[in-house]
C-alpha positions as CSV (number, residue, x, y, z in Angstrom):
1,X,-38.7,-7.8,-16.5
2,X,-35.0,-8.1,-15.4
3,X,-33.1,-5.0,-14.6
4,X,-30.2,-4.4,-16.9
5,X,-26.7,-3.7,-16.0
6,X,-23.9,-2.4,-18.6
7,X,-20.3,-2.5,-18.0
8,X,-18.2,0.0,-19.9
9,X,-14.4,-1.0,-20.0
10,X,-11.8,-0.1,-22.4
11,X,-10.3,-3.7,-23.0
12,X,-11.8,-7.1,-23.0
13,X,-8.8,-8.7,-21.2
14,X,-9.2,-6.2,-18.4
15,X,-12.8,-6.9,-17.9
16,X,-12.0,-10.6,-17.7
17,X,-9.2,-10.0,-15.3
18,X,-10.7,-7.5,-13.1
19,X,-14.6,-7.4,-13.4
20,X,-15.8,-10.8,-14.8
21,X,-16.7,-12.4,-11.5
22,X,-18.6,-9.2,-10.4
23,X,-20.5,-9.5,-13.7
24,X,-21.3,-13.1,-13.4
25,X,-22.5,-12.4,-9.7
26,X,-24.9,-9.9,-11.1
27,X,-26.1,-12.3,-13.7
28,X,-26.7,-14.9,-11.1
29,X,-28.7,-12.2,-9.0
30,X,-31.1,-11.8,-11.9
31,X,-29.7,-9.0,-13.9
32,X,-29.3,-9.0,-17.7
33,X,-25.6,-7.9,-18.1
34,X,-24.1,-6.3,-21.1
35,X,-20.5,-5.7,-21.7
36,X,-19.3,-2.9,-23.7
37,X,-15.5,-3.2,-24.5
38,X,-12.8,-3.2,-27.1
39,X,-12.6,-7.1,-28.1
40,X,-9.3,-8.6,-29.0
41,X,-8.7,-12.1,-27.6
42,X,-11.3,-12.6,-24.8
43,X,-14.7,-12.0,-26.3
44,X,-15.4,-15.8,-26.2
45,X,-14.6,-16.0,-22.5
46,X,-17.2,-13.0,-22.1
47,X,-19.9,-14.7,-24.2
48,X,-19.4,-18.2,-22.8
49,X,-20.1,-16.5,-19.3
50,X,-23.7,-15.9,-20.5
51,X,-23.0,-12.3,-20.9
52,X,-24.0,-10.2,-23.7
53,X,-21.1,-8.5,-25.6
54,X,-21.0,-5.2,-27.6
55,X,-17.7,-4.5,-29.2
56,X,-16.6,-1.0,-29.3
57,X,-13.4,0.5,-30.5
58,X,-11.8,2.4,-27.7
59,X,-8.7,4.3,-28.2
60,X,-6.8,5.1,-24.9
61,X,-4.4,7.5,-26.6
62,X,-4.6,11.3,-26.1
63,X,-4.8,14.2,-28.2
64,X,-7.4,13.1,-30.9
65,X,-10.6,15.1,-30.4
66,X,-12.5,13.9,-33.2
67,X,-11.8,10.2,-32.4
68,X,-12.8,10.9,-28.8
69,X,-16.0,12.7,-30.1
70,X,-17.1,9.6,-32.1
71,X,-16.3,7.3,-29.2
72,X,-18.8,9.2,-26.9
73,X,-21.4,9.2,-29.7
74,X,-20.9,5.4,-30.1
75,X,-21.4,5.0,-26.4
76,X,-24.4,7.1,-26.4
77,X,-26.1,5.0,-29.2
78,X,-25.2,1.9,-27.2
79,X,-26.8,3.4,-24.0
80,X,-30.0,4.4,-25.9
81,X,-30.2,1.0,-27.6
82,X,-29.9,-1.0,-24.4
83,X,-31.6,1.4,-21.9
84,X,-29.6,0.2,-18.9
85,X,-30.9,0.7,-15.6
86,X,-27.5,1.0,-14.2
87,X,-24.0,1.5,-15.8
88,X,-20.7,0.6,-14.4
89,X,-17.9,2.5,-15.9
90,X,-14.3,1.5,-15.2
91,X,-11.2,3.7,-15.5
92,X,-10.8,7.4,-16.4
93,X,-11.8,7.5,-20.1
94,X,-14.9,5.2,-19.7
95,X,-15.7,7.4,-16.7
96,X,-15.6,10.7,-18.6
97,X,-17.0,9.6,-22.1
98,X,-19.6,7.2,-20.4
99,X,-20.9,9.8,-18.1
100,X,-21.3,12.3,-20.9
101,X,-23.2,9.6,-22.8
102,X,-25.2,8.6,-19.9
103,X,-26.2,12.2,-19.1
104,X,-27.8,12.6,-22.8
105,X,-29.1,9.0,-22.7
106,X,-30.8,9.6,-19.2
107,X,-29.4,6.6,-17.7
108,X,-30.9,6.4,-14.2
109,X,-27.9,5.4,-12.2
110,X,-24.1,5.7,-12.9
111,X,-21.4,3.9,-10.9
112,X,-17.8,5.0,-11.8
113,X,-14.7,3.2,-10.8
114,X,-11.4,4.9,-11.0
115,X,-8.7,2.2,-11.0
116,X,-5.9,4.8,-10.2
117,X,-5.4,8.3,-11.6
118,X,-2.7,7.1,-14.1
119,X,-0.5,9.0,-16.6
120,X,-2.6,12.3,-16.0
121,X,-1.6,12.5,-12.3
122,X,1.6,10.3,-12.0
123,X,3.5,12.3,-14.9
124,X,5.1,15.6,-14.5
125,X,5.1,16.1,-18.4
126,X,3.5,19.4,-19.7
127,X,1.0,17.2,-21.6
128,X,-0.1,15.5,-18.4
129,X,-0.5,18.9,-16.5
130,X,-2.5,20.2,-19.5
131,X,-4.8,17.0,-19.4
132,X,-5.2,17.7,-15.5
133,X,-6.3,21.1,-16.3
134,X,-8.8,20.2,-19.0
135,X,-10.3,17.2,-17.1
136,X,-10.7,18.8,-13.7
137,X,-13.9,20.8,-14.4
138,X,-15.4,18.2,-16.4
139,X,-14.9,15.5,-13.7
140,X,-16.3,17.9,-11.0
141,X,-19.5,18.3,-13.1
142,X,-19.8,14.6,-14.1
143,X,-19.0,13.1,-10.8
144,X,-21.3,15.3,-8.6
145,X,-24.6,14.6,-10.7
146,X,-27.6,13.1,-8.7
147,X,-27.6,9.2,-8.7
148,X,-23.9,9.1,-9.6
149,X,-21.3,7.2,-7.4
150,X,-17.7,7.0,-7.5
151,X,-15.5,4.1,-6.5
152,X,-11.9,4.9,-5.3
153,X,-9.2,2.2,-4.7
154,X,-6.9,4.1,-2.1
155,X,-7.2,7.0,0.2
156,X,-4.5,9.0,-1.6
157,X,-6.4,9.2,-4.7
158,X,-9.5,10.2,-2.7
159,X,-7.6,12.9,-1.0
160,X,-6.2,14.2,-4.3
161,X,-9.6,14.5,-5.9
162,X,-11.0,16.1,-2.8
163,X,-8.2,18.7,-2.5
164,X,-8.7,19.5,-6.3
165,X,-12.5,20.2,-5.5
166,X,-13.5,17.4,-7.9
167,X,-15.5,15.1,-5.5
168,X,-17.3,15.5,-2.2
169,X,-17.1,12.3,0.2
170,X,-20.9,11.8,0.2
171,X,-20.9,10.1,-3.1
172,X,-17.5,8.2,-2.9
173,X,-16.8,4.7,-1.6
174,X,-13.6,3.4,-1.0
175,X,-13.0,-0.3,-2.2
176,X,-9.5,-1.4,-2.0
177,X,-9.0,-3.3,-5.6
178,X,-10.8,-5.9,-7.4
179,X,-9.8,-8.8,-5.1
180,X,-8.4,-12.3,-6.1
181,X,-9.3,-15.9,-5.7
182,X,-7.3,-17.1,-2.7
183,X,-7.8,-20.6,-3.5
184,X,-6.1,-20.3,-6.9
185,X,-3.5,-17.8,-5.6
186,X,-2.0,-19.6,-2.6
187,X,1.3,-20.3,-1.2
188,X,3.4,-23.3,-2.6
189,X,6.6,-24.7,-1.4
190,X,9.3,-22.8,-3.4
191,X,12.6,-24.7,-4.4
192,X,15.4,-22.6,-2.8
193,X,18.3,-24.4,-4.4
194,X,17.8,-22.9,-8.0
195,X,18.5,-19.4,-9.3
196,X,16.3,-16.8,-7.5
197,X,13.6,-15.2,-9.7
198,X,12.6,-11.5,-9.1
199,X,9.4,-10.9,-10.9
200,X,8.0,-7.6,-12.2
201,X,4.4,-8.1,-13.7
202,X,2.7,-5.1,-15.0
203,X,2.2,-3.3,-18.3
204,X,5.4,-2.4,-19.7
205,X,5.2,1.4,-19.0
206,X,7.9,3.8,-17.7
207,X,5.7,4.9,-14.8
208,X,5.4,1.3,-13.7
209,X,9.1,1.7,-12.6
210,X,10.2,-0.8,-15.3
211,X,13.3,1.2,-16.3
212,X,14.3,1.5,-12.5
213,X,13.8,-2.2,-12.2
214,X,16.1,-2.9,-15.1
215,X,18.8,-0.6,-13.6
216,X,18.5,-2.4,-10.3
217,X,18.9,-5.7,-12.0
218,X,22.1,-4.3,-13.7
219,X,23.5,-3.2,-10.3
220,X,22.8,-6.5,-8.7
221,X,24.1,-8.6,-11.5
222,X,27.3,-6.5,-11.7
223,X,28.0,-7.5,-8.1
224,X,28.4,-11.2,-9.4
225,X,25.1,-12.4,-7.8
226,X,23.1,-15.0,-9.9
227,X,19.6,-13.8,-10.1
228,X,17.0,-14.0,-12.8
229,X,15.0,-10.8,-13.3
230,X,11.8,-11.3,-15.1
231,X,9.4,-8.9,-16.8
232,X,5.9,-10.2,-17.4
233,X,3.4,-8.0,-19.4
234,X,2.6,-6.4,-22.7
235,X,3.9,-3.2,-24.4
236,X,1.1,-0.8,-24.5
237,X,1.5,1.6,-27.5
238,X,-1.7,3.6,-26.8
239,X,-0.3,4.8,-23.5
240,X,2.0,7.7,-23.5
241,X,4.4,6.1,-21.0
242,X,4.7,3.1,-23.1
243,X,8.1,1.1,-23.5
244,X,8.7,0.1,-27.0
245,X,9.2,-3.6,-27.9
246,X,12.3,-2.7,-29.4
247,X,13.6,-1.3,-26.0
248,X,12.2,-4.4,-24.4
249,X,13.9,-6.8,-26.6
250,X,17.1,-4.9,-26.3
251,X,17.1,-5.4,-22.6
252,X,16.4,-9.1,-23.1
253,X,19.2,-9.3,-25.5
254,X,21.6,-7.9,-23.2
255,X,20.9,-10.6,-20.6
256,X,20.0,-8.1,-17.9
257,X,16.4,-9.1,-17.9
258,X,13.9,-11.6,-19.4
259,X,10.8,-10.3,-20.9
260,X,8.0,-13.0,-21.2
261,X,5.4,-10.8,-22.5
262,X,1.7,-11.2,-21.5
263,X,0.9,-14.5,-19.5
264,X,-2.4,-15.8,-18.2
265,X,-0.9,-18.4,-15.8
266,X,0.0,-15.7,-13.2
267,X,-0.7,-18.1,-10.1
268,X,2.0,-20.5,-11.6
269,X,4.4,-17.9,-12.4
270,X,4.1,-16.2,-8.9
271,X,4.5,-19.7,-7.3
272,X,7.9,-20.1,-9.2
273,X,9.1,-16.5,-8.2
274,X,11.4,-15.9,-5.2
275,X,10.1,-12.3,-4.7
276,X,7.9,-9.8,-6.3
277,X,8.9,-6.2,-7.2
278,X,6.7,-3.4,-8.4
279,X,8.4,0.0,-8.4
280,X,5.4,2.0,-9.8
281,X,5.0,5.8,-9.4
282,X,1.4,5.6,-8.6
283,X,-1.2,2.9,-8.6
284,X,-5.0,2.5,-7.8
285,X,-4.5,-0.9,-6.0
286,X,-2.3,-3.1,-8.2
287,X,-3.9,-6.6,-8.6
288,X,-0.5,-8.2,-9.0
289,X,0.5,-7.2,-5.5
290,X,-2.7,-8.7,-4.1
291,X,-1.9,-11.7,-6.0
292,X,1.7,-11.9,-4.8
293,X,0.5,-11.4,-1.3
294,X,-2.2,-14.1,-1.6
295,X,0.7,-16.4,-2.9
296,X,2.8,-15.8,0.1
297,X,5.5,-13.6,-1.3
298,X,7.6,-11.0,0.1
299,X,7.4,-7.8,-1.9
300,X,9.7,-4.8,-2.7
301,X,7.4,-1.8,-3.8
302,X,7.5,1.8,-3.8
303,X,6.1,4.1,-1.0
304,X,3.5,5.3,-3.5
305,X,-0.3,5.6,-3.6
306,X,-1.8,2.1,-4.0
307,X,1.3,0.2,-3.3
308,X,1.7,1.3,0.3
309,X,-1.9,0.0,0.8
310,X,-0.6,-3.6,0.5
311,X,2.9,-3.5,1.9
312,X,3.7,-2.6,5.4
313,X,7.4,-1.8,5.5
314,X,9.5,-4.3,7.3
315,X,6.4,-6.6,7.8
316,X,5.4,-8.3,4.6
317,X,7.9,-6.4,2.4
318,X,10.0,-3.2,1.9
319,X,8.8,0.1,0.8
320,X,11.3,2.2,-1.2
321,X,11.4,5.7,-2.8
322,X,10.0,6.0,-6.3
323,X,12.4,6.6,-9.2
324,X,15.4,5.2,-7.1
325,X,17.0,2.2,-8.7
326,X,19.7,1.8,-6.0
327,X,17.0,1.6,-3.2
328,X,15.2,-1.1,-5.2
329,X,18.4,-2.9,-5.6
330,X,19.2,-2.6,-2.1
331,X,15.6,-3.8,-1.0
332,X,15.9,-6.8,-3.5
333,X,19.4,-7.9,-2.2
334,X,18.2,-7.7,1.4
335,X,15.5,-10.2,0.8
336,X,17.5,-12.4,-1.5
337,X,20.3,-12.5,1.2
338,X,17.9,-13.5,4.3
339,X,15.7,-16.6,3.5
340,X,14.3,-16.6,6.9
341,X,13.3,-12.9,6.7
342,X,11.7,-13.3,3.2
343,X,9.8,-16.5,4.3
344,X,8.4,-14.7,7.3
345,X,7.4,-11.7,5.2
346,X,5.7,-14.1,2.7
347,X,3.6,-15.5,5.4
348,X,2.5,-12.1,6.8
349,X,1.6,-11.3,3.1
350,X,-0.9,-14.1,2.8
């Protein structure tokens, strides 16, 4: 009888982007693999890969205790149904809800992956502070159980959780991100004669630094430079830091930035970009910056957890302070004005 591995992930697009190759490798190694996730547009990709799919309605918004409880119950029922030998739970809500369900379903081994500490740790809002207060003791209990392991993506998150008394290093593994296909994401010759494109690709959240990027674009365009500033990514209404579609459309209408929405052809978009910018407040390890580096792009990003794992200041890009639009603008202008520096940094990124 084959061992059974079950993945618990909030969204099907995220699973396909960040975990599908891992699941397929497990399938090829002889596991029965089940994916539990909220299904929107990528269900066929999962099932066509020879993986079993269990749709689960998974709200990522906060402040709905009854809905949260019902989600835990649904996960518990799926764990009892499939009787997995191993569960792999990705991001903070699946880690918490799945670990509670795994405890009562007596799942033998639990692998948790925190892909960043997100809104709860990046925000200074009272709501975020309250959530930190609530989840700290819960995480401490759930993550310290026998046969439970935690994957962290950067040393800053590991240090934060250790100082908070939530984890001990014996059950923690540091794995820097999900990786990318370096044959697909690779350098191509970039036409320097056209209008430069500065790209920010992420979910459209305030704590990704999108507001500062737009302000930096406004500053640079006011100086008379002809530059195209592009936002790629969906709005995310269930996230407390969501930027509304109305706001995004307003920015586009003003001509300051272009908002392209979600795109699945990121290798092509990166190939046509002059440089990449991600002014995030905090990350796990942003996949888009790994993709940008693989494509040989110079990068402007913040000196923040996760981001500084990929960019070495002055080597393959520039690190700027968080929430500082002027510093972002200065970093972008510096790289746009110096083709040789930008090209050398791109080579070092690769």
